[in-house]
N, C-alpha and C positions, 0 to 999 in steps of 0.2 A: 499668561502662562508661557510666553514665548522664551523666557530665560531659563526654563527648566533644563537642567543637565541630567539629573537623575530623578525619576518619579517612583516613589514608594507607594504601594497600594496595599491597604489592609482589607482583605476580602471578607465578605459576610454574605448573608442571604439577601438583605434588602438595602442596607445603607453601607456605603463604602467610604473609607477615609483615605484621602490622598495627601501625600507630603511631597512637595517639590523642593529640590535642592539645586542651587545655582552653581555656576562654574567654580566659585570659590569654596564650595562645600557648606555653605550656610543655608539653612532652611528659610524659605521666603513664601511658601504657599502651603496652606492647610485648608482642605475643603472636605465637606461631607456631601456625597452624591448618591442618588438612587441608582439602581441598575441601569435604567435607560440613560440617565445623564452621564454615567461612567462611560458607557459605550460611545456616546456623542463626544465626550471630552477626549477619549483616546483617539478617535478618528480625527478630530480637529486639532489636536496638540501637535506642534512641530516634533520631528523625530528626536527621541531622547532614549536614554537607557532606563529600563523599568525593572524594579525588584518587587517581589511579592512572596508571601509565605507559600509553603507547599500545603495544599489542601485539595479537597475534591473538585473545587471549581477553578483551580489555578491553571489546569490544562486548557480550559475554554478561554479564560482571559488571556493566557499566554498566546493562543492562536489569534485572538483579536488584536493584541499588541503587535504581533509579527505582521499581520495583514495590514496594519496601519503604518508599518515601516519602522517601528521601534525595535530596539535591541534589548536583550536580557543581560544581566550581570552574572550569569551562571558561573559559580565557582569563584567569584571575586568577593572582596570585602568592601564595606563602606565605612570609612572612619574606624577601621580596625574591628568592626563588628560583622559576624556572619550574616548573610542575607536573611536568614530566618528570624533574626532579631530586629531587623530594621523597622518593620511596622510597629513594634513596641515603642520605639523612640517617638512616634507621632504624638503620644500623650504629653511629652515634654514640652511641645511647642504650642499647645492649645491655650 
């Protein structure tokens, strides 16, 4: 996961979906993780930009990402898509 430039997280209650995008904008990582494993992955992942949907747990996970040194893409677009739509793209690459 060291090549991740942008990490998209689809938030849920128990199982989280990650999509890693490299420097060239191509998806190369797709993982399903439990809550505990997501926390570990965010702490161990090299610094990257993180996008996630806005929901009740996004503030918590945003603070975890910031504490781990990651940055958010607030107000930016990924491949012309608003951030709120990025997690939906994950199903395209499974």
